[in-house]
PyMOL commands that place a pseudoatom at each C-alpha (Angstrom):
pseudoatom trace, name=CA, resn=UNK, resi=1, chain=A, elem=C, hetatm=0, pos=[109.631, 23.661, 49.068]
pseudoatom trace, name=CA, resn=UNK, resi=2, chain=A, elem=C, hetatm=0, pos=[107.670, 20.388, 50.108]
pseudoatom trace, name=CA, resn=UNK, resi=3, chain=A, elem=C, hetatm=0, pos=[106.372, 20.991, 53.824]
pseudoatom trace, name=CA, resn=UNK, resi=4, chain=A, elem=C, hetatm=0, pos=[104.700, 18.383, 55.753]
pseudoatom trace, name=CA, resn=UNK, resi=5, chain=A, elem=C, hetatm=0, pos=[103.979, 18.503, 59.744]
pseudoatom trace, name=CA, resn=UNK, resi=6, chain=A, elem=C, hetatm=0, pos=[106.112, 16.092, 61.572]
pseudoatom trace, name=CA, resn=UNK, resi=7, chain=A, elem=C, hetatm=0, pos=[103.244, 14.002, 62.068]
pseudoatom trace, name=CA, resn=UNK, resi=8, chain=A, elem=C, hetatm=0, pos=[102.605, 13.246, 58.280]
pseudoatom trace, name=CA, resn=UNK, resi=9, chain=A, elem=C, hetatm=0, pos=[99.813, 16.078, 57.897]
pseudoatom trace, name=CA, resn=UNK, resi=10, chain=A, elem=C, hetatm=0, pos=[99.686, 17.813, 54.723]
pseudoatom trace, name=CA, resn=UNK, resi=11, chain=A, elem=C, hetatm=0, pos=[99.883, 21.881, 55.625]
pseudoatom trace, name=CA, resn=UNK, resi=12, chain=A, elem=C, hetatm=0, pos=[97.761, 23.858, 53.109]
pseudoatom trace, name=CA, resn=UNK, resi=13, chain=A, elem=C, hetatm=0, pos=[98.252, 27.538, 52.783]
pseudoatom trace, name=CA, resn=UNK, resi=14, chain=A, elem=C, hetatm=0, pos=[95.160, 29.570, 51.979]
pseudoatom trace, name=CA, resn=UNK, resi=15, chain=A, elem=C, hetatm=0, pos=[96.017, 33.107, 50.370]
pseudoatom trace, name=CA, resn=UNK, resi=16, chain=A, elem=C, hetatm=0, pos=[94.096, 36.214, 50.480]
pseudoatom trace, name=CA, resn=UNK, resi=17, chain=A, elem=C, hetatm=0, pos=[92.738, 35.358, 46.952]
pseudoatom trace, name=CA, resn=UNK, resi=18, chain=A, elem=C, hetatm=0, pos=[91.123, 32.555, 47.967]
pseudoatom trace, name=CA, resn=UNK, resi=19, chain=A, elem=C, hetatm=0, pos=[93.723, 29.997, 46.226]
pseudoatom trace, name=CA, resn=UNK, resi=20, chain=A, elem=C, hetatm=0, pos=[94.822, 27.006, 48.340]
pseudoatom trace, name=CA, resn=UNK, resi=21, chain=A, elem=C, hetatm=0, pos=[98.460, 26.235, 48.221]
pseudoatom trace, name=CA, resn=UNK, resi=22, chain=A, elem=C, hetatm=0, pos=[99.218, 22.406, 48.602]
pseudoatom trace, name=CA, resn=UNK, resi=23, chain=A, elem=C, hetatm=0, pos=[102.831, 22.651, 50.294]
pseudoatom trace, name=CA, resn=UNK, resi=24, chain=A, elem=C, hetatm=0, pos=[103.823, 18.720, 49.519]
pseudoatom trace, name=CA, resn=UNK, resi=25, chain=A, elem=C, hetatm=0, pos=[102.996, 18.701, 45.973]
pseudoatom trace, name=CA, resn=UNK, resi=26, chain=A, elem=C, hetatm=0, pos=[103.965, 22.974, 45.547]
pseudoatom trace, name=CA, resn=UNK, resi=27, chain=A, elem=C, hetatm=0, pos=[101.160, 23.395, 43.666]
pseudoatom trace, name=CA, resn=UNK, resi=28, chain=A, elem=C, hetatm=0, pos=[98.092, 24.908, 43.897]
pseudoatom trace, name=CA, resn=UNK, resi=29, chain=A, elem=C, hetatm=0, pos=[94.801, 23.272, 44.108]
pseudoatom trace, name=CA, resn=UNK, resi=30, chain=A, elem=C, hetatm=0, pos=[91.108, 23.316, 44.799]
pseudoatom trace, name=CA, resn=UNK, resi=31, chain=A, elem=C, hetatm=0, pos=[88.358, 22.506, 47.318]
pseudoatom trace, name=CA, resn=UNK, resi=32, chain=A, elem=C, hetatm=0, pos=[87.886, 19.541, 45.216]
pseudoatom trace, name=CA, resn=UNK, resi=33, chain=A, elem=C, hetatm=0, pos=[91.166, 18.395, 45.605]
pseudoatom trace, name=CA, resn=UNK, resi=34, chain=A, elem=C, hetatm=0, pos=[91.241, 18.636, 49.307]
pseudoatom trace, name=CA, resn=UNK, resi=35, chain=A, elem=C, hetatm=0, pos=[87.678, 16.309, 49.577]
pseudoatom trace, name=CA, resn=UNK, resi=36, chain=A, elem=C, hetatm=0, pos=[89.485, 14.345, 47.342]
pseudoatom trace, name=CA, resn=UNK, resi=37, chain=A, elem=C, hetatm=0, pos=[92.102, 13.882, 49.905]
pseudoatom trace, name=CA, resn=UNK, resi=38, chain=A, elem=C, hetatm=0, pos=[89.983, 13.411, 52.599]
pseudoatom trace, name=CA, resn=UNK, resi=39, chain=A, elem=C, hetatm=0, pos=[88.662, 10.435, 50.612]
pseudoatom trace, name=CA, resn=UNK, resi=40, chain=A, elem=C, hetatm=0, pos=[91.869, 9.081, 50.480]
pseudoatom trace, name=CA, resn=UNK, resi=41, chain=A, elem=C, hetatm=0, pos=[92.439, 9.487, 53.794]
pseudoatom trace, name=CA, resn=UNK, resi=42, chain=A, elem=C, hetatm=0, pos=[95.186, 11.654, 53.204]
pseudoatom trace, name=CA, resn=UNK, resi=43, chain=A, elem=C, hetatm=0, pos=[95.581, 14.208, 56.502]
pseudoatom trace, name=CA, resn=UNK, resi=44, chain=A, elem=C, hetatm=0, pos=[95.786, 18.124, 56.124]
pseudoatom trace, name=CA, resn=UNK, resi=45, chain=A, elem=C, hetatm=0, pos=[96.150, 21.240, 57.885]
pseudoatom trace, name=CA, resn=UNK, resi=46, chain=A, elem=C, hetatm=0, pos=[94.767, 24.511, 56.320]
pseudoatom trace, name=CA, resn=UNK, resi=47, chain=A, elem=C, hetatm=0, pos=[96.563, 27.763, 57.368]
pseudoatom trace, name=CA, resn=UNK, resi=48, chain=A, elem=C, hetatm=0, pos=[96.233, 31.321, 56.896]
pseudoatom trace, name=CA, resn=UNK, resi=49, chain=A, elem=C, hetatm=0, pos=[99.351, 32.214, 54.406]
pseudoatom trace, name=CA, resn=UNK, resi=50, chain=A, elem=C, hetatm=0, pos=[99.797, 35.685, 55.789]
pseudoatom trace, name=CA, resn=UNK, resi=51, chain=A, elem=C, hetatm=0, pos=[99.202, 34.914, 59.327]
pseudoatom trace, name=CA, resn=UNK, resi=52, chain=A, elem=C, hetatm=0, pos=[99.158, 31.221, 59.691]
pseudoatom trace, name=CA, resn=UNK, resi=53, chain=A, elem=C, hetatm=0, pos=[96.220, 30.686, 61.597]
pseudoatom trace, name=CA, resn=UNK, resi=54, chain=A, elem=C, hetatm=0, pos=[94.883, 27.093, 61.502]
pseudoatom trace, name=CA, resn=UNK, resi=55, chain=A, elem=C, hetatm=0, pos=[91.456, 27.878, 59.216]
pseudoatom trace, name=CA, resn=UNK, resi=56, chain=A, elem=C, hetatm=0, pos=[90.835, 24.116, 59.004]
pseudoatom trace, name=CA, resn=UNK, resi=57, chain=A, elem=C, hetatm=0, pos=[87.599, 24.291, 60.338]
pseudoatom trace, name=CA, resn=UNK, resi=58, chain=A, elem=C, hetatm=0, pos=[85.906, 27.175, 58.041]
pseudoatom trace, name=CA, resn=UNK, resi=59, chain=A, elem=C, hetatm=0, pos=[87.515, 25.263, 54.843]
pseudoatom trace, name=CA, resn=UNK, resi=60, chain=A, elem=C, hetatm=0, pos=[85.947, 22.148, 55.610]
pseudoatom trace, name=CA, resn=UNK, resi=61, chain=A, elem=C, hetatm=0, pos=[82.968, 23.459, 56.416]
pseudoatom trace, name=CA, resn=UNK, resi=62, chain=A, elem=C, hetatm=0, pos=[83.454, 25.431, 53.088]
pseudoatom trace, name=CA, resn=UNK, resi=63, chain=A, elem=C, hetatm=0, pos=[83.696, 22.448, 51.203]
pseudoatom trace, name=CA, resn=UNK, resi=64, chain=A, elem=C, hetatm=0, pos=[80.322, 20.484, 53.274]
pseudoatom trace, name=CA, resn=UNK, resi=65, chain=A, elem=C, hetatm=0, pos=[78.663, 23.759, 51.837]
pseudoatom trace, name=CA, resn=UNK, resi=66, chain=A, elem=C, hetatm=0, pos=[79.870, 23.285, 47.987]
pseudoatom trace, name=CA, resn=UNK, resi=67, chain=A, elem=C, hetatm=0, pos=[79.080, 19.156, 48.192]
pseudoatom trace, name=CA, resn=UNK, resi=68, chain=A, elem=C, hetatm=0, pos=[75.095, 20.171, 49.286]
pseudoatom trace, name=CA, resn=UNK, resi=69, chain=A, elem=C, hetatm=0, pos=[75.147, 22.641, 46.874]
pseudoatom trace, name=CA, resn=UNK, resi=70, chain=A, elem=C, hetatm=0, pos=[75.640, 20.285, 44.259]
pseudoatom trace, name=CA, resn=UNK, resi=71, chain=A, elem=C, hetatm=0, pos=[72.033, 18.404, 44.581]
pseudoatom trace, name=CA, resn=UNK, resi=72, chain=A, elem=C, hetatm=0, pos=[73.378, 15.253, 46.810]
pseudoatom trace, name=CA, resn=UNK, resi=73, chain=A, elem=C, hetatm=0, pos=[72.152, 16.434, 49.771]
pseudoatom trace, name=CA, resn=UNK, resi=74, chain=A, elem=C, hetatm=0, pos=[72.948, 14.406, 53.138]
pseudoatom trace, name=CA, resn=UNK, resi=75, chain=A, elem=C, hetatm=0, pos=[72.386, 17.070, 55.791]
pseudoatom trace, name=CA, resn=UNK, resi=76, chain=A, elem=C, hetatm=0, pos=[68.510, 17.112, 55.556]
pseudoatom trace, name=CA, resn=UNK, resi=77, chain=A, elem=C, hetatm=0, pos=[66.693, 20.690, 56.650]
pseudoatom trace, name=CA, resn=UNK, resi=78, chain=A, elem=C, hetatm=0, pos=[65.306, 20.081, 59.835]
pseudoatom trace, name=CA, resn=UNK, resi=79, chain=A, elem=C, hetatm=0, pos=[68.656, 18.619, 61.201]
pseudoatom trace, name=CA, resn=UNK, resi=80, chain=A, elem=C, hetatm=0, pos=[70.192, 21.565, 60.040]
pseudoatom trace, name=CA, resn=UNK, resi=81, chain=A, elem=C, hetatm=0, pos=[67.401, 23.810, 61.700]
pseudoatom trace, name=CA, resn=UNK, resi=82, chain=A, elem=C, hetatm=0, pos=[68.165, 21.932, 64.782]
pseudoatom trace, name=CA, resn=UNK, resi=83, chain=A, elem=C, hetatm=0, pos=[72.134, 21.882, 64.457]
pseudoatom trace, name=CA, resn=UNK, resi=84, chain=A, elem=C, hetatm=0, pos=[71.811, 26.077, 64.037]
pseudoatom trace, name=CA, resn=UNK, resi=85, chain=A, elem=C, hetatm=0, pos=[69.140, 26.134, 67.143]
pseudoatom trace, name=CA, resn=UNK, resi=86, chain=A, elem=C, hetatm=0, pos=[72.138, 24.328, 69.314]
pseudoatom trace, name=CA, resn=UNK, resi=87, chain=A, elem=C, hetatm=0, pos=[74.215, 27.568, 68.746]
pseudoatom trace, name=CA, resn=UNK, resi=88, chain=A, elem=C, hetatm=0, pos=[74.688, 29.652, 71.750]
pseudoatom trace, name=CA, resn=UNK, resi=89, chain=A, elem=C, hetatm=0, pos=[72.922, 27.187, 73.854]
pseudoatom trace, name=CA, resn=UNK, resi=90, chain=A, elem=C, hetatm=0, pos=[74.344, 25.576, 77.102]
pseudoatom trace, name=CA, resn=UNK, resi=91, chain=A, elem=C, hetatm=0, pos=[74.486, 22.071, 75.649]
pseudoatom trace, name=CA, resn=UNK, resi=92, chain=A, elem=C, hetatm=0, pos=[76.701, 23.441, 72.648]
pseudoatom trace, name=CA, resn=UNK, resi=93, chain=A, elem=C, hetatm=0, pos=[79.686, 22.316, 74.186]
pseudoatom trace, name=CA, resn=UNK, resi=94, chain=A, elem=C, hetatm=0, pos=[78.289, 18.766, 73.779]
pseudoatom trace, name=CA, resn=UNK, resi=95, chain=A, elem=C, hetatm=0, pos=[77.114, 18.802, 70.297]
pseudoatom trace, name=CA, resn=UNK, resi=96, chain=A, elem=C, hetatm=0, pos=[80.534, 18.240, 68.616]
pseudoatom trace, name=CA, resn=UNK, resi=97, chain=A, elem=C, hetatm=0, pos=[81.587, 15.165, 70.262]
pseudoatom trace, name=CA, resn=UNK, resi=98, chain=A, elem=C, hetatm=0, pos=[78.042, 13.408, 70.393]
pseudoatom trace, name=CA, resn=UNK, resi=99, chain=A, elem=C, hetatm=0, pos=[78.201, 13.975, 66.437]
pseudoatom trace, name=CA, resn=UNK, resi=100, chain=A, elem=C, hetatm=0, pos=[81.464, 12.516, 66.484]
pseudoatom trace, name=CA, resn=UNK, resi=101, chain=A, elem=C, hetatm=0, pos=[80.416, 9.346, 68.416]
pseudoatom trace, name=CA, resn=UNK, resi=102, chain=A, elem=C, hetatm=0, pos=[77.129, 9.228, 66.226]
pseudoatom trace, name=CA, resn=UNK, resi=103, chain=A, elem=C, hetatm=0, pos=[79.338, 9.108, 62.852]
pseudoatom trace, name=CA, resn=UNK, resi=104, chain=A, elem=C, hetatm=0, pos=[81.907, 6.563, 64.652]
pseudoatom trace, name=CA, resn=UNK, resi=105, chain=A, elem=C, hetatm=0, pos=[78.321, 4.347, 65.684]
pseudoatom trace, name=CA, resn=UNK, resi=106, chain=A, elem=C, hetatm=0, pos=[77.147, 4.671, 61.655]
pseudoatom trace, name=CA, resn=UNK, resi=107, chain=A, elem=C, hetatm=0, pos=[80.991, 3.626, 60.626]
pseudoatom trace, name=CA, resn=UNK, resi=108, chain=A, elem=C, hetatm=0, pos=[80.488, 0.306, 63.258]
pseudoatom trace, name=CA, resn=UNK, resi=109, chain=A, elem=C, hetatm=0, pos=[76.927, -0.445, 62.275]
pseudoatom trace, name=CA, resn=UNK, resi=110, chain=A, elem=C, hetatm=0, pos=[78.393, 0.178, 58.469]
pseudoatom trace, name=CA, resn=UNK, resi=111, chain=A, elem=C, hetatm=0, pos=[80.764, -2.873, 59.298]
pseudoatom trace, name=CA, resn=UNK, resi=112, chain=A, elem=C, hetatm=0, pos=[78.439, -5.418, 60.806]
pseudoatom trace, name=CA, resn=UNK, resi=113, chain=A, elem=C, hetatm=0, pos=[75.861, -4.705, 58.821]
pseudoatom trace, name=CA, resn=UNK, resi=114, chain=A, elem=C, hetatm=0, pos=[78.315, -5.710, 55.838]
pseudoatom trace, name=CA, resn=UNK, resi=115, chain=A, elem=C, hetatm=0, pos=[79.362, -8.678, 57.429]
pseudoatom trace, name=CA, resn=UNK, resi=116, chain=A, elem=C, hetatm=0, pos=[75.961, -9.831, 57.974]
pseudoatom trace, name=CA, resn=UNK, resi=117, chain=A, elem=C, hetatm=0, pos=[74.592, -9.393, 54.289]
pseudoatom trace, name=CA, resn=UNK, resi=118, chain=A, elem=C, hetatm=0, pos=[77.847, -11.315, 53.612]
pseudoatom trace, name=CA, resn=UNK, resi=119, chain=A, elem=C, hetatm=0, pos=[77.191, -14.161, 55.908]
pseudoatom trace, name=CA, resn=UNK, resi=120, chain=A, elem=C, hetatm=0, pos=[73.500, -14.246, 55.225]
pseudoatom trace, name=CA, resn=UNK, resi=121, chain=A, elem=C, hetatm=0, pos=[74.363, -14.997, 51.421]
pseudoatom trace, name=CA, resn=UNK, resi=122, chain=A, elem=C, hetatm=0, pos=[77.089, -17.371, 51.650]
pseudoatom trace, name=CA, resn=UNK, resi=123, chain=A, elem=C, hetatm=0, pos=[77.106, -20.537, 49.521]
pseudoatom trace, name=CA, resn=UNK, resi=124, chain=A, elem=C, hetatm=0, pos=[73.746, -19.293, 47.782]
pseudoatom trace, name=CA, resn=UNK, resi=125, chain=A, elem=C, hetatm=0, pos=[73.411, -18.264, 44.570]
pseudoatom trace, name=CA, resn=UNK, resi=126, chain=A, elem=C, hetatm=0, pos=[73.496, -15.050, 45.627]
pseudoatom trace, name=CA, resn=UNK, resi=127, chain=A, elem=C, hetatm=0, pos=[76.356, -14.776, 46.997]
pseudoatom trace, name=CA, resn=UNK, resi=128, chain=A, elem=C, hetatm=0, pos=[77.758, -13.162, 43.869]
pseudoatom trace, name=CA, resn=UNK, resi=129, chain=A, elem=C, hetatm=0, pos=[75.293, -10.573, 43.294]
pseudoatom trace, name=CA, resn=UNK, resi=130, chain=A, elem=C, hetatm=0, pos=[75.517, -9.721, 47.459]
pseudoatom trace, name=CA, resn=UNK, resi=131, chain=A, elem=C, hetatm=0, pos=[78.978, -9.398, 46.636]
pseudoatom trace, name=CA, resn=UNK, resi=132, chain=A, elem=C, hetatm=0, pos=[78.962, -6.865, 44.004]
pseudoatom trace, name=CA, resn=UNK, resi=133, chain=A, elem=C, hetatm=0, pos=[75.770, -4.473, 45.918]
pseudoatom trace, name=CA, resn=UNK, resi=134, chain=A, elem=C, hetatm=0, pos=[78.323, -4.537, 49.193]
pseudoatom trace, name=CA, resn=UNK, resi=135, chain=A, elem=C, hetatm=0, pos=[80.707, -3.406, 47.276]
pseudoatom trace, name=CA, resn=UNK, resi=136, chain=A, elem=C, hetatm=0, pos=[78.598, -0.621, 45.313]
pseudoatom trace, name=CA, resn=UNK, resi=137, chain=A, elem=C, hetatm=0, pos=[77.428, -0.072, 49.040]
pseudoatom trace, name=CA, resn=UNK, resi=138, chain=A, elem=C, hetatm=0, pos=[81.262, 0.574, 50.373]
pseudoatom trace, name=CA, resn=UNK, resi=139, chain=A, elem=C, hetatm=0, pos=[82.333, 2.629, 47.549]
pseudoatom trace, name=CA, resn=UNK, resi=140, chain=A, elem=C, hetatm=0, pos=[79.087, 4.750, 48.342]
pseudoatom trace, name=CA, resn=UNK, resi=141, chain=A, elem=C, hetatm=0, pos=[79.632, 5.313, 51.587]
pseudoatom trace, name=CA, resn=UNK, resi=142, chain=A, elem=C, hetatm=0, pos=[83.854, 5.445, 51.961]
pseudoatom trace, name=CA, resn=UNK, resi=143, chain=A, elem=C, hetatm=0, pos=[83.506, 9.324, 52.784]
pseudoatom trace, name=CA, resn=UNK, resi=144, chain=A, elem=C, hetatm=0, pos=[82.720, 8.314, 56.130]
pseudoatom trace, name=CA, resn=UNK, resi=145, chain=A, elem=C, hetatm=0, pos=[85.546, 6.549, 56.389]
pseudoatom trace, name=CA, resn=UNK, resi=146, chain=A, elem=C, hetatm=0, pos=[88.272, 8.624, 58.328]
pseudoatom trace, name=CA, resn=UNK, resi=147, chain=A, elem=C, hetatm=0, pos=[91.873, 7.543, 56.700]
pseudoatom trace, name=CA, resn=UNK, resi=148, chain=A, elem=C, hetatm=0, pos=[90.261, 5.131, 54.382]
pseudoatom trace, name=CA, resn=UNK, resi=149, chain=A, elem=C, hetatm=0, pos=[92.489, 5.056, 51.303]
pseudoatom trace, name=CA, resn=UNK, resi=150, chain=A, elem=C, hetatm=0, pos=[90.760, 5.077, 47.776]
pseudoatom trace, name=CA, resn=UNK, resi=151, chain=A, elem=C, hetatm=0, pos=[90.331, 1.368, 46.623]
pseudoatom trace, name=CA, resn=UNK, resi=152, chain=A, elem=C, hetatm=0, pos=[92.889, -0.040, 44.443]
pseudoatom trace, name=CA, resn=UNK, resi=153, chain=A, elem=C, hetatm=0, pos=[92.441, 0.085, 40.809]
pseudoatom trace, name=CA, resn=UNK, resi=154, chain=A, elem=C, hetatm=0, pos=[90.850, -3.725, 39.465]
pseudoatom trace, name=CA, resn=UNK, resi=155, chain=A, elem=C, hetatm=0, pos=[92.735, -5.132, 36.478]
pseudoatom trace, name=CA, resn=UNK, resi=156, chain=A, elem=C, hetatm=0, pos=[91.704, -4.396, 33.289]
pseudoatom trace, name=CA, resn=UNK, resi=157, chain=A, elem=C, hetatm=0, pos=[87.693, -5.365, 33.020]
pseudoatom trace, name=CA, resn=UNK, resi=158, chain=A, elem=C, hetatm=0, pos=[86.754, -7.591, 30.298]
pseudoatom trace, name=CA, resn=UNK, resi=159, chain=A, elem=C, hetatm=0, pos=[83.817, -6.907, 27.921]
pseudoatom trace, name=CA, resn=UNK, resi=160, chain=A, elem=C, hetatm=0, pos=[81.896, -8.902, 30.191]
pseudoatom trace, name=CA, resn=UNK, resi=161, chain=A, elem=C, hetatm=0, pos=[82.515, -7.105, 33.683]
pseudoatom trace, name=CA, resn=UNK, resi=162, chain=A, elem=C, hetatm=0, pos=[82.237, -3.835, 31.194]
pseudoatom trace, name=CA, resn=UNK, resi=163, chain=A, elem=C, hetatm=0, pos=[78.207, -4.906, 30.390]
pseudoatom trace, name=CA, resn=UNK, resi=164, chain=A, elem=C, hetatm=0, pos=[77.727, -6.045, 33.711]
pseudoatom trace, name=CA, resn=UNK, resi=165, chain=A, elem=C, hetatm=0, pos=[78.725, -2.535, 34.881]
pseudoatom trace, name=CA, resn=UNK, resi=166, chain=A, elem=C, hetatm=0, pos=[76.710, -0.872, 32.460]
pseudoatom trace, name=CA, resn=UNK, resi=167, chain=A, elem=C, hetatm=0, pos=[73.935, -3.194, 33.533]
pseudoatom trace, name=CA, resn=UNK, resi=168, chain=A, elem=C, hetatm=0, pos=[74.368, -2.002, 36.822]
pseudoatom trace, name=CA, resn=UNK, resi=169, chain=A, elem=C, hetatm=0, pos=[74.422, 1.112, 36.291]
pseudoatom trace, name=CA, resn=UNK, resi=170, chain=A, elem=C, hetatm=0, pos=[71.317, 0.895, 34.131]
pseudoatom trace, name=CA, resn=UNK, resi=171, chain=A, elem=C, hetatm=0, pos=[69.687, -0.508, 37.076]
pseudoatom trace, name=CA, resn=UNK, resi=172, chain=A, elem=C, hetatm=0, pos=[70.770, 1.919, 39.454]
pseudoatom trace, name=CA, resn=UNK, resi=173, chain=A, elem=C, hetatm=0, pos=[69.502, 5.272, 37.463]
pseudoatom trace, name=CA, resn=UNK, resi=174, chain=A, elem=C, hetatm=0, pos=[66.016, 3.169, 36.901]
pseudoatom trace, name=CA, resn=UNK, resi=175, chain=A, elem=C, hetatm=0, pos=[66.397, 3.298, 40.924]
pseudoatom trace, name=CA, resn=UNK, resi=176, chain=A, elem=C, hetatm=0, pos=[66.890, 6.234, 41.308]
pseudoatom trace, name=CA, resn=UNK, resi=177, chain=A, elem=C, hetatm=0, pos=[64.465, 7.545, 38.939]
pseudoatom trace, name=CA, resn=UNK, resi=178, chain=A, elem=C, hetatm=0, pos=[62.172, 5.712, 40.773]
pseudoatom trace, name=CA, resn=UNK, resi=179, chain=A, elem=C, hetatm=0, pos=[62.763, 6.943, 44.627]
pseudoatom trace, name=CA, resn=UNK, resi=180, chain=A, elem=C, hetatm=0, pos=[62.820, 10.978, 42.801]
pseudoatom trace, name=CA, resn=UNK, resi=181, chain=A, elem=C, hetatm=0, pos=[59.218, 9.873, 41.271]
pseudoatom trace, name=CA, resn=UNK, resi=182, chain=A, elem=C, hetatm=0, pos=[57.891, 8.946, 44.784]
pseudoatom trace, name=CA, resn=UNK, resi=183, chain=A, elem=C, hetatm=0, pos=[59.433, 11.772, 46.748]
pseudoatom trace, name=CA, resn=UNK, resi=184, chain=A, elem=C, hetatm=0, pos=[56.865, 14.144, 43.900]
for i in range(1, 184): cmd.bond("trace and resi %d" % i, "trace and resi %d" % (i + 1))
show_as sticks, trace
zoom trace
């Protein structure tokens, strides 16, 4: 039985055995599936299958915990300490609004940065390189855009594009190694 809220929100039921059931697709899913739905701009609500209680917040927090445990941390330890210290503080009620406004500002700045870089390199030999770099930057930050859809698959790449992509990936890996060595 396909079930979706009136406003297009997919209902996901969480059972006592910790399994998640997507009522839209009538299939069991994982937290990774939910993370992919977020990145694709799909909105969902997770409810306890027995009580019908909305547990979306808890599940989203669990997704963040899993993402952070994979080694590519986005939340610095000092930030987490400051956040934890705000629980029970008189300013606790203001923190969610502040964090949401900060993330919105970050997304706006990201778009302004993209426009500025595109304008700076227009009609220069670096224009194609800048476009590729911006595309990689945008792909890396896709998770911050609410309602963003996954990029449409490109036409079948040519051998030249495959080689170029492999070279860019190798360069990116080399840069990652340099950054890790600097951090040691």
